[in-house]
TILOKE-305086 format. One line per field, with one value per residue (C-alpha): residue number from 1; residue in one letter; x, y, z. Coordinates in steps of 0.25 Angstrom, whole numbers, plus 5000, padded with zeros to 4 digits. Layout:
BEGIN
seq <- c(NUM	...);
type <- c(a	...);
east <- c(X	...);
north <- c(Y	...);
up <- c(Z	...);
***
This chain:
BEGIN
seq <- c(1	2	3	4	5	6	7	8	9	10	11	12	13	14	15	16	17	18	19	20	21	22	23	24	25	26	27	28	29	30	31	32	33	34	35	36	37	38	39	40	41	42	43	44	45	46	47	48	49	50	51	52	53	54	55	56	57	58	59	60	61	62	63	64	65	66	67	68	69	70	71	72	73	74	75	76	77	78	79	80	81	82	83	84	85	86	87	88	89	90	91	92	93	94	95	96	97	98	99	100	101	102	103	104	105	106	107	108	109	110	111	112	113	114	115	116	117	118	119	120	121	122	123	124	125	126	127	128	129	130	131	132	133	134	135	136	137	138	139	140	141	142	143	144	145	146	147	148	149	150	151	152	153	154	155	156	157	158	159	160	161	162	163	164	165	166	167	168	169	170	171	172	173	174	175	176	177	178	179	180	181	182	183	184	185	186	187	188	189	190	191	192	193	194	195	196	197	198	199	200	201	202	203	204	205	206	207	208	209	210	211	212	213	214	215	216	217	218	219	220	221	222	223	224	225	226	227	228	229	230	231	232	233	234	235	236	237	238	239	240	241	242	243	244	245);
type <- c(x	x	x	x	x	x	x	x	x	x	x	x	x	x	x	x	x	x	x	x	x	x	x	x	x	x	x	x	x	x	x	x	x	x	x	x	x	x	x	x	x	x	x	x	x	x	x	x	x	x	x	x	x	x	x	x	x	x	x	x	x	x	x	x	x	x	x	x	x	x	x	x	x	x	x	x	x	x	x	x	x	x	x	x	x	x	x	x	x	x	x	x	x	x	x	x	x	x	x	x	x	x	x	x	x	x	x	x	x	x	x	x	x	x	x	x	x	x	x	x	x	x	x	x	x	x	x	x	x	x	x	x	x	x	x	x	x	x	x	x	x	x	x	x	x	x	x	x	x	x	x	x	x	x	x	x	x	x	x	x	x	x	x	x	x	x	x	x	x	x	x	x	x	x	x	x	x	x	x	x	x	x	x	x	x	x	x	x	x	x	x	x	x	x	x	x	x	x	x	x	x	x	x	x	x	x	x	x	x	x	x	x	x	x	x	x	x	x	x	x	x	x	x	x	x	x	x	x	x	x	x	x	x	x	x	x	x	x	x	x	x	x	x	x	x);
east <- c(5373	5363	5353	5350	5338	5329	5339	5337	5350	5351	5363	5366	5375	5385	5394	5388	5390	5399	5409	5413	5427	5437	5435	5422	5416	5401	5401	5389	5379	5385	5384	5369	5366	5374	5368	5354	5356	5360	5349	5338	5342	5352	5363	5376	5386	5379	5386	5381	5395	5390	5382	5382	5374	5379	5366	5357	5348	5349	5337	5342	5356	5349	5341	5352	5362	5351	5347	5362	5362	5349	5338	5325	5319	5306	5314	5324	5312	5304	5315	5322	5315	5322	5335	5334	5330	5341	5351	5345	5347	5362	5364	5359	5368	5380	5377	5391	5398	5390	5402	5411	5417	5411	5416	5410	5413	5420	5412	5400	5401	5403	5392	5382	5386	5385	5371	5366	5372	5365	5351	5349	5340	5350	5347	5351	5346	5352	5350	5355	5344	5341	5348	5360	5362	5359	5370	5380	5377	5379	5392	5398	5394	5384	5370	5368	5371	5358	5345	5336	5322	5311	5308	5320	5333	5340	5334	5334	5329	5335	5336	5326	5315	5316	5324	5326	5335	5327	5315	5324	5327	5312	5310	5321	5315	5301	5307	5315	5303	5294	5302	5309	5299	5309	5317	5317	5328	5333	5347	5352	5367	5372	5384	5377	5368	5357	5358	5357	5346	5339	5340	5333	5322	5319	5318	5332	5344	5356	5371	5380	5393	5404	5408	5403	5405	5399	5406	5399	5396	5387	5380	5377	5372	5362	5358	5364	5358	5366	5377	5390	5400	5413	5409	5403	5415	5411	5401	5401	5396	5387	5380	5380	5373	5363	5359	5357	5342);
north <- c(5347	5358	5366	5361	5369	5357	5353	5357	5356	5359	5360	5358	5369	5365	5354	5354	5368	5374	5368	5374	5378	5384	5389	5396	5384	5386	5397	5405	5393	5387	5401	5402	5389	5393	5407	5401	5390	5401	5411	5401	5389	5397	5387	5396	5387	5377	5373	5364	5357	5350	5341	5333	5343	5339	5338	5344	5356	5368	5364	5350	5355	5364	5353	5343	5353	5358	5344	5341	5353	5347	5356	5349	5344	5352	5365	5363	5361	5373	5383	5379	5391	5400	5393	5395	5410	5412	5406	5414	5427	5423	5420	5433	5440	5432	5430	5437	5425	5414	5409	5409	5395	5390	5388	5382	5368	5364	5366	5372	5386	5380	5369	5379	5389	5378	5374	5388	5389	5376	5382	5372	5376	5376	5378	5373	5362	5365	5364	5378	5388	5396	5409	5402	5395	5408	5415	5404	5404	5419	5419	5408	5415	5404	5409	5415	5401	5395	5396	5408	5405	5416	5419	5411	5417	5404	5392	5378	5371	5375	5372	5384	5375	5362	5353	5341	5342	5333	5343	5354	5347	5346	5361	5366	5357	5363	5377	5375	5368	5380	5389	5379	5369	5363	5356	5341	5336	5340	5338	5340	5342	5339	5334	5326	5313	5322	5330	5318	5311	5325	5325	5312	5316	5328	5322	5327	5320	5321	5325	5322	5330	5325	5339	5338	5327	5315	5306	5301	5288	5294	5303	5291	5283	5294	5294	5284	5292	5304	5309	5311	5323	5325	5340	5349	5352	5342	5351	5343	5330	5339	5343	5329	5324	5336	5334	5319	5315);
up <- c(5294	5292	5301	5314	5316	5319	5331	5345	5353	5368	5377	5392	5397	5408	5404	5389	5384	5396	5406	5420	5421	5432	5446	5442	5435	5432	5443	5438	5438	5451	5458	5454	5461	5474	5474	5473	5484	5493	5490	5490	5499	5508	5504	5503	5497	5488	5475	5464	5464	5477	5468	5455	5446	5431	5422	5432	5430	5439	5447	5450	5453	5463	5469	5470	5477	5487	5490	5493	5502	5510	5504	5504	5490	5491	5494	5483	5473	5479	5479	5465	5458	5469	5466	5451	5452	5462	5452	5440	5449	5451	5437	5432	5442	5438	5423	5419	5427	5420	5412	5423	5424	5411	5397	5385	5382	5369	5356	5363	5356	5342	5344	5348	5337	5327	5332	5331	5317	5312	5318	5330	5341	5353	5368	5381	5390	5404	5418	5420	5423	5410	5415	5420	5406	5399	5407	5404	5389	5389	5397	5388	5375	5369	5372	5358	5353	5358	5351	5355	5357	5359	5374	5379	5384	5382	5375	5381	5394	5407	5422	5423	5415	5422	5432	5422	5411	5402	5403	5399	5385	5383	5387	5377	5366	5368	5368	5356	5348	5352	5343	5333	5328	5319	5330	5327	5336	5350	5356	5370	5373	5387	5395	5406	5406	5411	5397	5388	5396	5396	5381	5380	5390	5383	5369	5364	5358	5367	5365	5377	5378	5387	5392	5406	5417	5410	5400	5387	5393	5404	5393	5385	5396	5399	5384	5375	5363	5366	5357	5365	5362	5370	5368	5358	5350	5339	5332	5319	5327	5335	5322	5317	5329	5330	5315	5316	5314);
***
């Protein structure tokens, strides 16, 4: 197994690269939502834990929570840019807390390091707004392991770009191919049915990891062609899968 310079690999963040732990579980990201709901909609105590949000982009998390709290659909859509901007302001002010209640999942650092060593084009496809994803990656010490592309602080497709995850796979691929014409195959790695179906929608092959709340059977039901891993610790198998024609 040699160079992977022809391979694009994108990763989901929450549940795939990182997991929430302890009493401060994912406090930074949750705090950004709560702050924005209060600042924009005047809802003082809203928490995304009130709803099922696994696999959703930040825009859809916001929409589902606000609908749950009785906000009209047209107002939710119209004011989403204000919510996103408020979340970013919170993130910038609290960036030093971005790693609180988070830790890397098994094999993540080693897998990303190996992909960088083999020359793969590596980025994120996540529902996180790009600034929130960036601060998480910095806090956990892995931002430098993602491919640096001109004009982008962090390469990938983000909740800042589109509300639908499948579109984010397409966006990331377009950004990669604009700077790396030799890419011939794309993979997306994630822990939810939304990730493996997004890969299919966006023209990528799927790797499902059972590091979130969904078992292998549910990931395969969403995309029977997905390669399933318990986590990213088996870097030898990961390289074999990514090297397959």
